[in-house]
N, C-alpha and C positions, 0 to 999 in steps of 0.2 A: 234395107235389111239391118238387123240388129247385132252389136257383139256382146258378148261376157266380159267381164273382166278380166278373162284369161284369154281371151284371143290375140292380142299380139304373141302371148307366149307360143302358144300352140304353130302359133306360125315362124317364129325364131325356131321351133323346134322341129322345124322342116314338114309340120302335117298335112295333110291333102285335104283342102277346107273344101265343105261342100253348105250351101242351102239347107235348112231343117228349119221348118217351122217359123222361118221368117228370123232364123237365125245364121250367123255364118258359125258354124259348127267342125270340129277336125272328125273326120270319117274315118281316117288311120294313119298313124306314125309311120312305123316300120314293116308292116302288111298285117293282114286281118291273121291270119295263123298264129303267127307268132306272137302277137297282143292277146289270143284267145288262151292259149297254152298258157301264156305268164298268169293268165287271172287263175286257170285251171290250179296252177302249178306252185305259185307264187302269190303275190299279189300284182293288180294291178290299179290305176289313179283316174277315173273319168272326171270329166267336166261335164256336170247336167245341167249345170246353169238355168238352161231355157225352161225347165221343168216352171210351173206355175204357182205359187202358192197363195191361200185364201185363209183371212182371219175370220173366222165365226164365233163371236162371243155376247153376253147378257147372257138374261135369265131364259130366254128364247132362242139359245143355239142351241143345244138337242133338239129340243123340239124341230126346230126348221131340218136340222141335219134325218134325224127318221124321218121327215117327211120323201127329202129327195135321193136316200140310201137304200138300198137294198139289203143294207146288213144289218145288224143290231147293234148301233152304237152306244145304247143303256146299257149293254156289257161292259164300256170299255171304263178301266179305270186310271188315274192319273199318271202320266208314264206309260201308257199302253198305245199301240198303233193296230189299224185294223185296216185288212183290203177288201173294199167294198167296188161296185159300180150305180151312177145313177143312171136308174129307166128312162127312157121316155114316154109319152102317152101311147104310142103304136106297136108297143113288141120289142121296140129297140134300145142301145144301150147310150147316153148322150157323151159316156165317159167313164172308164174305171180312171179309181185315185185310189189313196191312202189318206185314212182320218187319223191326225195324233191327237189325243188328249190331253192338254197343258193343265187344266183343272175342271171343275165340275161347269164353269161358265164360259171356256176358252178352247176352242178345237182349231188346229190348223188342217187344212186341206193340201193334197200335194196333189196337181191334176198334170194332164199333160200337156206339152207347148203347145202341140197344137189344136190345141182345144180351148184355150184359156179365156176368148171372148165370149166364146159361146157356153160354156161351160158356167163364166162369171153370168152372161144373161140371164142364162136358166133359172138359177141359183136366185139371184136377184128378183126373177117372175114369182119365183114361187115362195119369197118370204114374204106371206103376208102375218106372218107373227110378229115381223120387226125385230128379229135379230140384227145384232151389229156385225154388219159386214164389212172386211178391206182388203182389195188386192195388194197383196206387198210384193207379188213376183218381180219386179223391179228393184226391189231392196235386196234382194238374198242372192247366192250362191249356193249351189249345190256343189257336194262333191261325192262321189260314189269310190270309197276306198274299199276293194273287192279283191278274194282270194282266200285261202284256208293262213295266209301266215299275218293276216290283217292286225289281229289281235295284237299279237307278239309284236310285229313291227311299230304300231302305233303307240304303246302302250308309253313309250317314254316322252308323248306329246300331249300326257293329261294326266291328271290324280285321280280321275274316274279309274274304277277297275273296270277295262272292257271286258274281261271275261266273264264278269258278273251282268254283263247285259243279254238278256235272253231273246231270242228270235222275235224282233216284233213289239221290241221294250226300245224304251229312250230314256236318255239322259240331259239332261244341260248344264253345261258347266265349262271351266277355260277348256281349250283345244287349238294345242298351237298357238298361244298367246292372244286367242281370240274370245272373247266374253260370251256368255252366253248362246253358246253353241250346241244346236240342237246336234248330239250323238244315237245316229239311229242305227238298230241290228237290223235292217232293211235292206233289199237288192236287188236286182234284174238278173242277176248270173247264177244262182245255186250252189257259187261255191263260199258263201259265207262272208263275212265284211260288215261294213258300215255305211251308211250316207250320212253325210256331214254336211248340217245348214249353217252358213256362216252369214254377218252381213257384209256388202259388198266391198267395204273398206279395208276385212281382212283378208279375201279372197287368196291374192296375191303371194302375200305372206306366209296363208294357211299349205296350198298350193307347193311354195317351194320348200317349210316345213315338214309336209308329208313325204317329198321326195328323197328329201335328207334323210328322214328317220326310216324310210325303207330302202335306200340305196344298198344295206349290206344284205337284205332278204330280197335283191332282184326286183324290186318293184320299177317298173313302167308308165308312161303314160298309155292311156288307150283309146281310141277312138270309136265312134256309133258302128262301123262295121260289126268288130268282135262282141259290142253289148248285144248288137241282136243275134250272132249264131249262138254267143253263148244264150240268151233269155230262150232262142228256139230250142238247144237243144232239154231244155227243160219242163218245155212246154207251155211256156208263160205266154198269154195275150199280148198282142200290140194292137192297141186300137188304130183302127186304119187300117189295118189286114185281117186280123181274127175274129175283131168285134167292132160293130161301127152302130150305126144309128137303126138300121134295117136287121140286126141281130139279137136276138135273144139272150138274157144268162142263161135260160133253160139251154139252150142249143147248143151253145158255148160252154156248157160243162162248168158255169158258176152258179149254178145249182147251190154250193155251198158258201157261197156270201150272199144267198137269197131268203131271208127270214122270215115267214109266212105270222111270226108270232106278234106281227104287228102291223099298220097299214103304212102303203111309202105309194108313189105314186105309180101308177097298173097293176098293182098289187093284185089286185083281184084276176085281173087275164094273165097273170103270169102263173099266178096260182091253178088256173083251169089248166093252162098248159104244160104244168109240171103233172098235174094228176091225169091227163088225155095223155101225155105222152109228147113230145115234139116230133114234128115229120121232117126234119132232117139234124146231123149232130157235127158237131164238131170233130175231129179225130186227128190222129196224132199216125206217120205211115213213114215208111221206109219201101224205098223201090229195092226192088230184088237184082235189078238189071242198069245198067249205066245211063248216065241221067241227071240233071241237073230238074227238080221241082220248079216251078216260081209261080208266083202272084197272078192268078186269073187264068191258068191252064187248065185245060177244062177235065174232072175226074169221069172215066167210063167204069162201064162194065166191061166182062165177059164177050158181049156181044157189039161193043162200040157204041154202046147208047148211055146216054149221058147222065150222071147220077149225080155230077156235083160238083165243086171248085176248088182250085188249090188258094189257099188263104197267105201262105210264108212257106218257103222253102229253101235249102241251100244246102252244101255237102257240109257236114257236119266234122269239126277239125279232130275232135275227143273220139270220135267214133271209127271216122273214116267210111260212112252212111251217107247215102245221098235222102236226107230227112226233109218231111214237112208237114204242113197241118193245112184241114181243111173242112169243106163241109158235104158232108154223104147223106144221102137216105139214109134212113135211120135202119133202114133192113140190111145195110150193109157196114152198119157203125163198130160190129164184134170185132174185139182184135183176132186178129191169124185170118180174118177175111180178104180174099184177095181182089185187088183194085185196079184200074189203070189210069196212068197217066198220061197225057196226050201233048208229050213233046214234039214240035216240030213235025207235024202229020205222023208220028211215029206213037203206037200205043206200048210205051213201059209197063211192063209191071211191076206193083207194089203192094205191100201189105199192111193192114191198120195193125198198128201199136199204141199199147197205153203210153201217155210220157210220165214220167222222161226219158228222153230217147238216152240220155248220159247218168251212169248212176255210179258213185263215189265209190273208188276200190273194187 
């Protein structure tokens, strides 16, 4: 079991620790609801140092990225990030990731913790053009500072004007005394904020300074449980739940990051699927009676016939409703369609809704 640079601090804070993707990670500190509300209303800091980071560089860097990625990375400019996925050859997804363009010949790929080895092998295998590849996952720590007060609270820690960093853009500079820090206006919560990539040696110092700077704004450390409820309220996909090796980006509603203006792995088949229309679709739903949907619960029609499966579900702290995501046959995917979630031999009615479930203000 690997530790992050901050594991000992989480333990001192009394966090409930769980194994996640081979790391010892904080699942909660005070409790999921209070942590969730802190991020929605103020700001919170997450240790997400378990995420993977690969550097792709050299004259062939873009060619490799264009081959493995569904989105069009040629549209990137220096200081811009892009959400994308890596399709496999069988109609599924190897992983979803974010690509950062440092310069014309240097890109940073940020991948899911549970997929680091799989992704590395996949990219390496397809690197026929000999781009330079380097796994720097063990050299960097990643802190997500998320919430509406993030800009205001963190400005004291850097000379970079944080308010000027637009969504999915980043700057590199000093932050909390750590030089060459990537300050990225990205996140997995829907409440704004930043993701901060620092060299491991600075992780503890930056964590402490972030908590100090945020103290007057109500900052709290946030665990992985609230990270999950926050992302689910936004309808963001979680790899291993809502997308995996068997789900296509078209089915998953990721057509917006799947660009057929270029060739990439399995692009012909995915284009055909888009044109013909997928047989099933990932939808959001809200229960209309009491119950909590969970991964792998069966979704049925009014006659009790199986039409799909739940991929994520929770009691939403922000809306007070039981919400979820799941795959259903395409004919059941329209908003307001009535579906039924089978919870312990009972069929609980639900309606299809278009995420996000949580809308600010």
